[in-house]
C-alpha positions, 0 to 999 in steps of 0.5 A: 170815199177811198181812204189809204191806210198805211199801218204796220201794226196788225191790230191797229190796221184792222181796227182802222180798216173796220171803222172806215168800212163801217162808215162806208169808205172804200179802203186801200190797204191796210198796207204795212210797208213804205214800198207797197204803199208807194206802189199803191199810190202809183196805181190810184189816187186815194181821197184821203190817207191815214199814215203811220209815221214809222213803218218797221223802222222806216219813216213814211215821209216820202209817201207823205211828200208824194200824197201832198204833191198829189193834193191828197189830204192825210193824217199821221198816226204815231206813238212818238212825240211831235219832235219826230216830225219834220217841219214841213209837216207841222200843219198835218193833223197827228193822232196819237196811238192808241187811236180813238175812233171818234178822233179818227172820224172827226179828223177825216171828216175835216180833211174830206171837207172841200172847204177845209181842203181849200184852206190847207197849206201848200204841199210841203217841199223836201228842199 
């Protein structure tokens, strides 16, 4: 399984990448900027994604919109409360930092389940 990791904090990015590699995933990233992440998705479609909500002060939501349109399941990671989430992403799983390995793996396992994907809400719209 190919998993995109978008995270601007080096230590968190490295930890997430190691956890995923240890589980046998192919990791794209970690990528620390929205621009680089958008370019990476243009070149290939990951199976899943882990997205830090705030990338050096820039929200990751344009990438989340693109992934949703491509039907790529993703989880948000954040140090912020849920009030910072646009309503269109209310159904997207969110893990608070520091991220617990067990929570990350359980969430990605659920997102990668074909039955869970079929039950996912439709892609958010930006309108």
